[in-house]
N, C-alpha and C positions, 0 to 999 in steps of 0.2 A: 328105943325105937330102933331096930337094924335096917342097913342100908337097904337091903333088897324091901323091906315092907312100905321105907319112902321113896322107891322107883315105881314102886306098883302105889299106891299114890297117887302121886306125878301121871305117869303115864294110862293111870285110871280118871285125871283129871282131865286132862287133854280129850280123851275119846268121851266124857260128862261135854267139856263141851263144845266138841265136833257134833256131837249128839242137838246137839242143843239151838245149834248155827246153821245143820241143813232144814232143823221142824220149822223153823224159822225163815229161810229160803222158800220151804215150798211152802208154806202158807201165804206166802207172798205173791209169789209164779202160783198162788188158785184166787189170788186178789186181784190178783192184774188181767189175769183171766176171763173171772167173772169180769171186770169193766171194760173188758171188750166183747164184753155179751159171748165167752164162750168160743170165742173165733181161738183157734192158735196162728201164729205170727210165725214163717218160716224163715230164721235170722241167715241162713244158707244164701239164700236167695239175694236174699240185703248186701252180703258180704261177698258175693259173685257177679252179681250186676248193678251192686251200687244203688242211688237212688231210681232209674228206671225201673226196679224190678214194683218200684211201691205203686208207680204212675197207669197200673193194666186197671181194667172196668172193676175186677172184685176189690182192688182195695176202696175206690169211692160206692161200694153199695148199690153198687147195679151188678143187675143179672143180664147175660148173655140171650 
């Protein structure tokens, strides 16, 4: 087997592993979203405002 073919197989293996990891992560995201009842969580607000972002009425299931 030539060096080029070995390189193709190695990089193909890397690509296959990356795709499998992507699929597993997407399934995990879908499972966590389903566990939250389909609600999205904006992580940017948690990063910018800290725990105070989670203190609003929307995070406790109360509607305004």
